[in-house]
Kinemage of the C-alpha trace (Angstrom):
@kinemage 1
@onewidth
@group {chain A} dominant
@subgroup {mainchain}
@vectorlist {calphas} color= white
{ca met a 1} P 20.097 3.754 -18.294
{ca met a 2} L 18.289 1.873 -15.528
{ca lys a 3} L 19.928 -1.386 -14.415
{ca ala a 4} L 18.050 -4.444 -13.165
{ca val a 5} L 18.579 -7.923 -11.756
{ca ile a 6} L 15.881 -10.611 -12.004
{ca val a 7} L 15.440 -13.407 -9.462
{ca asp a 8} L 12.853 -16.085 -10.306
{ca asp a 9} L 13.188 -19.846 -9.941
{ca glu a 10} L 11.067 -20.317 -13.096
{ca gln a 11} L 13.476 -19.948 -16.008
{ca leu a 12} L 10.749 -19.109 -18.535
{ca val a 13} L 9.332 -16.336 -16.347
{ca ala a 14} L 12.808 -14.871 -15.787
{ca glu a 15} L 13.427 -14.872 -19.528
{ca gln a 16} L 10.078 -13.210 -20.213
{ca ile a 17} L 10.791 -10.424 -17.705
{ca asp a 18} L 14.272 -10.065 -19.206
{ca arg a 19} L 12.825 -9.524 -22.698
{ca met a 20} L 10.237 -7.044 -21.460
{ca leu a 21} L 12.841 -5.032 -19.570
{ca val a 22} L 15.230 -4.938 -22.510
{ca asn a 23} L 12.374 -3.765 -24.765
{ca ala a 24} L 11.686 -1.013 -22.225
{ca gly a 25} L 15.288 0.203 -22.461
{ca val a 26} L 16.478 -1.327 -19.164
{ca lys a 27} L 19.912 -2.929 -18.904
{ca val a 28} L 19.525 -6.377 -17.340
{ca leu a 29} L 22.723 -7.111 -15.428
{ca gly a 30} L 21.784 -10.673 -14.618
{ca cys a 31} L 19.091 -13.315 -14.101
{ca cys a 32} L 19.179 -15.703 -11.177
{ca ile a 33} L 17.063 -18.839 -10.675
{ca asn a 34} L 18.713 -19.869 -7.389
{ca pro a 35} L 17.341 -17.738 -4.511
{ca his a 36} L 20.392 -18.503 -2.371
{ca glu a 37} L 22.584 -16.703 -4.895
{ca ala a 38} L 20.300 -13.680 -5.197
{ca leu a 39} L 21.715 -11.550 -2.383
{ca gly a 40} L 25.303 -12.071 -3.520
{ca met a 41} L 24.381 -11.139 -7.093
{ca ala a 42} L 22.595 -8.011 -5.907
{ca lys a 43} L 25.599 -6.941 -3.825
{ca ala a 44} L 28.040 -7.620 -6.647
{ca leu a 45} L 26.086 -5.994 -9.478
{ca gln a 46} L 24.426 -3.107 -7.575
{ca pro a 47} L 21.323 -2.730 -9.798
{ca asp a 48} L 18.847 0.126 -9.527
{ca val a 49} L 16.019 -2.361 -9.140
{ca leu a 50} L 15.764 -5.994 -8.067
{ca phe a 51} L 12.815 -7.961 -9.485
{ca leu a 52} L 12.095 -10.741 -6.979
{ca asp a 53} L 9.775 -13.712 -7.236
{ca ile a 54} L 8.050 -14.218 -3.877
{ca glu a 55} L 7.255 -17.934 -4.054
{ca met a 56} L 10.604 -19.713 -4.221
{ca pro a 57} L 11.708 -22.909 -2.433
{ca glu a 58} L 13.736 -22.687 0.792
{ca leu a 59} L 14.265 -18.894 0.581
{ca ser a 60} L 11.355 -16.638 -0.373
{ca gly a 61} L 11.567 -13.280 -2.072
{ca leu a 62} L 10.230 -11.661 1.101
{ca glu a 63} L 13.190 -13.042 3.064
{ca ile a 64} L 15.647 -11.874 0.409
{ca ala a 65} L 14.142 -8.384 0.462
{ca lys a 66} L 14.556 -8.182 4.227
{ca leu a 67} L 18.243 -9.036 3.798
{ca val a 68} L 18.616 -6.400 1.068
{ca tyr a 69} L 17.177 -3.722 3.341
{ca ala a 70} L 19.086 -4.972 6.384
{ca asp a 71} L 22.322 -4.528 4.405
{ca lys a 72} L 21.155 -1.039 3.335
{ca leu a 73} L 21.753 -1.838 -0.331
{ca asp a 74} L 20.919 1.128 -2.565
{ca met a 75} L 18.302 -0.491 -4.788
{ca glu a 76} L 14.540 -0.757 -5.142
{ca val a 77} L 12.656 -4.042 -4.831
{ca val a 78} L 9.734 -5.014 -7.071
{ca phe a 79} L 8.083 -8.335 -6.273
{ca ile a 80} L 6.710 -10.784 -8.831
{ca thr a 81} L 3.973 -13.093 -7.584
{ca ala a 82} L 1.115 -15.245 -8.813
{ca tyr a 83} L -1.000 -14.459 -5.762
{ca asn a 84} L -2.677 -11.190 -4.772
{ca gln a 85} L -2.595 -12.303 -1.118
{ca tyr a 86} L 1.073 -11.275 -0.881
{ca ala a 87} L 0.359 -7.581 -1.523
{ca ile a 88} L 0.278 -6.596 2.145
{ca asp a 89} L 3.414 -8.627 2.951
{ca ala a 90} L 5.189 -6.944 0.043
{ca phe a 91} L 4.495 -3.479 1.361
{ca arg a 92} L 5.334 -4.494 4.922
{ca val a 93} L 8.924 -5.056 3.852
{ca asn a 94} L 8.744 -1.726 1.999
{ca ala a 95} L 8.879 -3.051 -1.548
{ca leu a 96} L 8.403 -0.323 -4.104
{ca asp a 97} L 5.809 -2.314 -6.043
{ca tyr a 98} L 4.615 -5.807 -6.867
{ca leu a 99} L 3.582 -7.369 -10.163
{ca leu a 100} L 1.109 -10.189 -10.602
{ca lys a 101} L 1.825 -13.026 -12.990
{ca pro a 102} L 1.319 -13.098 -15.905
{ca val a 103} L 3.178 -9.781 -15.928
{ca met a 104} L 1.541 -7.207 -18.198
{ca glu a 105} L 3.595 -4.657 -20.084
{ca glu a 106} L 1.619 -1.686 -18.738
{ca asp a 107} L 2.096 -2.886 -15.147
{ca leu a 108} L 5.818 -3.315 -15.702
{ca met a 109} L 6.058 0.194 -17.189
{ca arg a 110} L 4.250 1.589 -14.154
{ca ser a 111} L 6.792 -0.061 -11.864
{ca leu a 112} L 9.700 1.286 -13.904
{ca glu a 113} L 8.235 4.794 -13.679
{ca arg a 114} L 8.033 4.439 -9.904
{ca val a 115} L 11.635 3.227 -9.745
{ca thr a 116} L 12.741 6.251 -11.784
{ca gln a 117} L 10.816 8.657 -9.574
{ca arg a 118} L 12.173 7.126 -6.358
{ca arg a 119} L 15.766 7.122 -7.628
{ca gln a 120} L 15.589 10.692 -8.880
{ca his a 121} L 14.112 11.836 -5.599
{ca arg a 122} L 16.793 10.076 -3.593
{ca lys a 123} L 19.618 11.561 -5.645
{ca ala a 124} L 18.147 15.039 -5.362
{ca ala a 125} L 17.536 14.727 -1.650
{ca val a 126} L 20.165 12.737 0.207
{ca gly a 127} L 19.186 13.781 3.694
{ca thr a 128} L 17.348 16.943 2.616
{ca ser a 129} L 15.106 18.215 -0.125
{ca ser a 130} L 16.279 20.704 -2.743
{ca asp a 131} L 15.358 23.637 -0.507
{ca gly a 132} L 17.145 22.156 2.497
{ca gln a 133} L 14.019 20.754 4.154
{ca arg a 134} L 13.501 17.100 4.964
{ca thr a 135} L 10.521 15.464 3.287
{ca val a 136} L 8.306 13.516 5.676
{ca thr a 137} L 5.628 10.957 4.834
{ca ala a 138} L 3.238 9.173 7.174
{ca glu a 139} L 1.656 5.811 6.346
{ca leu a 140} L -1.551 4.934 8.182
{ca phe a 141} L -2.514 2.020 5.940
{ca gly a 142} L -0.530 -1.043 6.873
{ca lys a 143} L 1.721 -0.759 9.902
{ca phe a 144} L 1.990 2.887 10.962
{ca ala a 145} L 5.213 4.429 9.717
{ca leu a 146} L 6.796 7.878 9.590
{ca arg a 147} L 9.511 8.071 6.934
{ca leu a 148} L 12.148 10.692 6.163
{ca asn a 149} L 12.886 11.358 2.485
{ca glu a 150} L 11.106 8.114 1.562
{ca gly a 151} L 13.734 6.234 3.562
{ca leu a 152} L 13.642 2.467 3.691
{ca glu a 153} L 13.643 2.358 7.484
{ca pro a 154} L 10.801 4.169 9.295
{ca val a 155} L 11.324 6.270 12.417
{ca arg a 156} L 11.653 4.026 15.469
{ca trp a 157} L 9.432 4.810 18.468
{ca val a 158} L 10.290 4.161 22.111
{ca thr a 159} L 6.837 2.669 22.781
{ca ser a 160} L 3.806 1.740 20.684
{ca lys a 161} L 1.832 4.489 22.463
{ca cys a 162} L 4.226 7.062 20.968
{ca ala a 163} L 3.295 5.886 17.476
{ca glu a 164} L -0.405 5.722 18.375
{ca leu a 165} L -0.409 9.244 19.813
{ca leu a 166} L 1.196 10.653 16.662
{ca ala a 167} L -1.236 8.740 14.435
{ca tyr a 168} L -4.148 10.179 16.413
{ca met a 169} L -2.816 13.725 16.092
{ca leu a 170} L -2.176 13.360 12.354
{ca leu a 171} L -5.839 12.497 11.844
{ca gln a 172} L -6.988 15.762 13.433
{ca pro a 173} L -7.398 19.010 11.477
{ca leu a 174} L -4.072 20.751 10.915
{ca glu a 175} L -2.624 22.153 14.166
{ca lys a 176} L -5.913 21.574 16.022
{ca glu a 177} L -5.726 21.873 19.813
{ca val a 178} L -6.669 18.490 21.265
{ca ser a 179} L -7.617 18.398 24.923
{ca lys a 180} L -5.665 16.152 27.253
{ca trp a 181} L -8.975 14.576 28.360
{ca glu a 182} L -9.731 13.555 24.774
{ca leu a 183} L -6.257 12.030 24.412
{ca val a 184} L -6.492 10.215 27.741
{ca glu a 185} L -9.918 8.820 26.858
{ca ala a 186} L -8.679 7.668 23.448
{ca leu a 187} L -5.341 6.117 24.423
{ca trp a 188} L -5.678 5.162 28.118
{ca pro a 189} L -9.429 4.701 28.662
{ca ser a 190} L -9.115 2.096 31.425
{ca gln a 191} L -6.647 4.002 33.610
{ca asn a 192} L -7.500 6.472 36.367
{ca ser a 193} L -7.030 10.127 35.451
{ca asp a 194} L -3.809 10.638 37.440
{ca lys a 195} L -1.986 7.643 35.993
{ca ala a 196} L -3.294 8.355 32.489
{ca gly a 197} L -2.118 11.976 32.769
{ca ile a 198} L 1.376 10.840 33.739
{ca asn a 199} L 1.442 8.417 30.790
{ca leu a 200} L 0.292 11.158 28.423
{ca arg a 201} L 3.008 13.595 29.520
{ca ser a 202} L 5.656 10.878 29.359
{ca thr a 203} L 4.544 9.819 25.873
{ca val a 204} L 4.516 13.412 24.608
{ca ser a 205} L 8.048 13.890 25.933
{ca arg a 206} L 9.258 10.711 24.202
{ca val a 207} L 7.621 11.691 20.896
{ca asn a 208} L 9.264 15.119 20.992
{ca lys a 209} L 12.638 13.578 21.805
{ca thr a 210} L 12.287 11.277 18.794
{ca phe a 211} L 11.471 14.290 16.602
{ca arg a 212} L 14.590 16.097 17.868
{ca asp a 213} L 16.801 13.043 17.421
{ca cys a 214} L 15.637 12.760 13.797
{ca gly a 215} L 16.142 16.465 13.155
{ca leu a 216} L 12.446 17.011 12.452
{ca glu a 217} L 10.891 20.413 12.984
{ca ile a 218} L 7.709 18.869 14.394
{ca thr a 219} L 6.601 19.330 17.979
{ca leu a 220} L 3.757 18.266 20.219
{ca thr a 221} L 3.285 21.595 21.955
{ca ser a 222} L 1.434 22.034 25.246
{ca val a 223} L -1.486 24.467 25.126
{ca lys a 224} L -3.956 25.504 27.819
{ca asn a 225} L -5.763 22.214 28.269
{ca gly a 226} L -4.081 19.880 25.842
{ca tyr a 227} L -1.648 19.602 22.952
{ca arg a 228} L -1.214 20.729 19.382
{ca leu a 229} L 0.952 19.220 16.647
{ca val a 230} L 3.092 22.098 15.349
{ca leu a 231} L 4.623 21.608 11.904
{ca ser a 232} L 7.293 24.221 11.177
{ca asn a 233} L 7.973 23.139 7.582
{ca gly a 234} L 4.527 22.029 6.457
{ca ala a 235} L 2.490 18.919 7.109
{ca pro a 236} L 3.786 15.414 6.361
{ca ala a 237} L 2.281 13.719 3.317
{ca val a 238} L -0.266 11.309 4.851
{ca asp a 239} L -1.729 8.512 2.717
{ca ala a 240} L -5.113 8.690 4.475
{ca met a 241} L -5.350 12.431 3.894
{ca glu a 242} L -4.526 12.026 0.210
{ca leu a 243} L -7.211 9.362 -0.180
{ca glu a 244} L -9.726 11.568 1.614
{ca ser a 245} L -8.943 14.594 -0.550
{ca tyr a 246} L -9.315 12.550 -3.758
{ca val a 247} L -12.774 11.425 -2.641
{ca leu a 248} L -14.086 14.666 -1.141
{ca glu a 249} L -12.796 16.753 -4.047
{ca gly a 250} L -14.444 14.401 -6.545
{ca val a 251} L -11.250 13.517 -8.405
{ca glu a 252} L -11.934 11.317 -11.428
{ca pro a 253} L -9.266 8.878 -12.660
{ca asp a 254} L -7.855 9.916 -16.034
{ca ser a 255} L -4.707 9.484 -18.098
{ca asp a 256} L -2.933 12.260 -16.175
{ca asn a 257} L -3.474 10.927 -12.648
{ca leu a 258} L -3.916 7.213 -13.388
{ca ser a 259} L -0.569 6.082 -12.011
{ca arg a 260} L -1.072 7.936 -8.731
{ca val a 261} L -4.653 6.706 -8.303
{ca glu a 262} L -3.505 3.120 -8.891
{ca gln a 263} L -0.711 3.487 -6.343
{ca leu a 264} L -3.094 5.035 -3.834
{ca ile a 265} L -5.652 2.249 -4.237
{ca gln a 266} L -2.958 -0.400 -3.792
{ca arg a 267} L -1.517 1.335 -0.751
{ca cys a 268} L -4.933 1.927 0.868
{ca ser a 269} L -6.075 -1.653 0.299
{ca gln a 270} L -4.049 -2.552 3.397
{ca pro a 271} L -5.637 -2.548 6.879
{ca phe a 272} L -5.920 0.854 8.541
{ca leu a 273} L -3.646 1.142 11.610
{ca pro a 274} L -3.831 -2.617 12.233
{ca glu a 275} L -1.450 -2.658 15.209
{ca phe a 276} L -3.666 -0.397 17.334
{ca asp a 277} L -6.658 -1.996 19.060
{ca ser a 278} L -8.046 1.138 20.723
{ca ala a 279} L -11.743 1.908 20.197
{ca trp a 280} L -10.958 5.332 18.660
{ca cys a 281} L -9.599 3.618 15.529
{ca glu a 282} L -12.883 1.968 14.539
{ca pro a 283} L -14.756 5.030 13.202
{ca tyr a 284} L -11.699 5.941 11.129
{ca arg a 285} L -11.428 2.394 9.780
{ca lys a 286} L -15.054 2.519 8.608
{ca gln a 287} L -14.643 5.990 7.136
{ca tyr a 288} L -11.488 5.230 5.177
{ca arg a 289} L -12.810 1.862 4.031
{ca gln a 290} L -15.687 3.741 2.392
{ca tyr a 291} L -13.269 6.230 0.844
{ca phe a 292} L -11.162 3.356 -0.503
{ca leu a 293} L -14.176 1.610 -2.034
{ca his a 294} L -15.498 4.862 -3.511
{ca leu a 295} L -12.253 5.695 -5.299
{ca gly a 296} L -11.630 2.057 -6.210
{ca lys a 297} L -15.017 1.783 -7.929
{ca lys a 298} L -14.268 4.960 -9.869
{ca leu a 299} L -11.021 3.395 -11.038
{ca leu a 300} L -12.859 0.207 -12.014
{ca leu a 301} L -15.342 2.213 -14.095
{ca tyr a 302} L -12.434 4.025 -15.755
{ca tyr a 303} L -10.791 0.696 -16.623
{ca glu a 304} L -14.079 -0.508 -18.120
{ca arg a 305} L -14.481 2.704 -20.108
{ca ile a 306} L -11.029 2.538 -21.673
{ca glu a 307} L -11.290 -1.260 -22.055
{ca ala a 308} L -8.143 -1.875 -20.031
{ca glu a 309} L -6.436 -5.266 -20.112
{ca pro a 310} L -8.987 -7.727 -18.583
{ca phe a 311} L -6.590 -9.456 -16.162
{ca lys a 312} L -5.640 -6.067 -14.728
{ca thr a 313} L -9.286 -4.993 -14.414
{ca leu a 314} L -10.199 -8.311 -12.795
{ca arg a 315} L -7.420 -7.922 -10.209
{ca leu a 316} L -8.918 -4.590 -9.196
{ca ala a 317} L -12.459 -5.993 -9.051
{ca asp a 318} L -11.243 -8.883 -6.870
{ca leu a 319} L -9.321 -6.494 -4.617
{ca leu a 320} L -12.449 -4.391 -4.056
{ca ala a 321} L -14.584 -7.501 -3.516
{ca asp a 322} L -12.172 -8.625 -0.796
{ca his a 323} L -13.234 -5.495 1.105
{ca glu a 324} L -16.923 -5.630 0.096
{ca pro a 325} L -17.656 -9.320 -0.602
{ca tyr a 326} L -21.436 -8.938 -0.941
{ca asp a 327} L -21.433 -5.989 -3.337
{ca glu a 328} L -23.106 -7.453 -6.399
{ca ser a 329} L -22.100 -4.595 -8.687
{ca leu a 330} L -18.507 -5.737 -8.124
{ca arg a 331} L -19.520 -9.359 -8.636
{ca glu a 332} L -21.240 -8.449 -11.914
{ca ala a 333} L -18.115 -6.674 -13.152
{ca ala a 334} L -15.919 -9.604 -12.127
{ca met a 335} L -18.201 -12.190 -13.755
{ca lys a 336} L -18.137 -10.289 -17.073
{ca leu a 337} L -14.357 -10.210 -16.895
{ca his a 338} L -14.166 -13.924 -16.178
{ca tyr a 339} L -16.327 -14.447 -19.255
{ca arg a 340} L -14.010 -12.276 -21.367
{ca ile a 341} L -10.975 -14.197 -20.140
{ca gly a 342} L -12.256 -17.774 -20.082
{ca gly a 343} L -15.728 -17.928 -21.567
{ca ser a 344} L -19.010 -19.213 -20.154
{ca gln a 345} L -17.468 -22.064 -18.141
{ca arg a 346} L -15.232 -19.710 -16.195
{ca ala a 347} L -18.088 -17.240 -15.604
{ca ala a 348} L -20.332 -20.044 -14.346
{ca ala a 349} L -17.625 -21.295 -11.964
{ca tyr a 350} L -17.227 -17.784 -10.541
{ca tyr a 351} L -21.004 -17.495 -10.036
{ca glu a 352} L -21.168 -20.855 -8.255
{ca ala a 353} L -18.306 -19.916 -5.928
{ca tyr a 354} L -20.049 -16.662 -5.012
{ca ala a 355} L -23.391 -18.459 -4.531
{ca glu a 356} L -21.736 -20.920 -2.151
{ca leu a 357} L -20.096 -18.057 -0.230
{ca ile a 358} L -23.278 -16.123 0.473
{ca his a 359} L -25.247 -19.294 1.173
{ca thr a 360} L -22.682 -20.359 3.772
{ca glu a 361} L -22.218 -16.941 5.366
{ca leu a 362} L -25.647 -15.315 4.936
{ca gly a 363} L -28.039 -18.137 4.136
{ca ala a 364} L -28.924 -16.222 0.977
{ca ser a 365} L -28.759 -16.601 -2.796
{ca pro a 366} L -27.384 -14.314 -5.512
{ca ser a 367} L -29.786 -11.660 -6.762
{ca asp a 368} L -32.005 -12.220 -9.775
{ca thr a 369} L -29.955 -9.589 -11.610
{ca leu a 370} L -26.746 -11.578 -11.153
{ca ala a 371} L -28.459 -14.828 -12.130
{ca glu a 372} L -29.915 -13.221 -15.259
{ca leu a 373} L -26.477 -11.885 -16.175
{ca leu a 374} L -25.041 -15.390 -15.931
{ca his a 375} L -27.785 -16.797 -18.178
{ca ser a 376} L -27.155 -14.063 -20.738
{ca leu a 377} L -23.448 -14.949 -20.782
{ca ile a 378} L -23.814 -18.717 -21.103
{ca asp a 379} L -26.792 -18.833 -23.505
């Protein structure tokens, strides 16, 4: 039986989560409304999962999570928050998931499934996978990270250029030979060729040393005029590559893949390689933004088709609109959802906020189609 601890300074919210977890067959070891006591409770009770409210006085859930991971406590963290804006911060501290208030049963069940999967994987692969190989994942959305066996702490790089070089190579076709001139132009465009060449060789050497130190059978191998990323035990699982394959292969969200599509959309809603400011990143950022929006809109249509819970559907519509604020098909979907949730007054308020946004930023007005939709909802 899964064991959980709940930390939320709102007693009623903590009790609600408690009831939902118990109904889901989870053993709740304790509830805590004082954030300063949360870490001690987690250490003493050793739950499988810690449900943490983010917005708490004096000590936030994000700070508590950092302490949990710093102490290498063997538990997952799921955040509870009233604000979607914390999603990126949640994943930066490597939380397994985050739930928006009011917490919906289907969202909670999704998080519990992810906890189960992560725990089973960790037990089956402490240091290695079942066939003796280490599993490797690469995250290009959010801060770049290479993780071993879904470890909490990513691989540490000697310099930021080491991480950038690996990210660049991971985005190339599998084991493609990349010329040293292409790498120099991408990573050291302002340096003269001699100095840039020295930096490239030094960075390659440091990357390979990091691979060896971590016991990874990955190598940046020198070829005639450049380098190739050689992967002895198969390619790492890369979030960007998974998103791309879903889009290019025309995958449609359905009941079988829904959980994975939702996780992928949440993961890929984060900025793409935000810590790198090199010009080579920009075309990839545009490309993967389009992939994200394409798959996200498919998921939104699926939610509409199955008549998913309106708050959940609205969160997705708002998330997509954050990336494409002037897409009126998204605004239409969101306005209908606001009407379902709060009636004509709420729909009208949403329309006015959007009208003010595009007037301020574009000097424009909402389309006739959007205006007509509003009139049809409030008449």
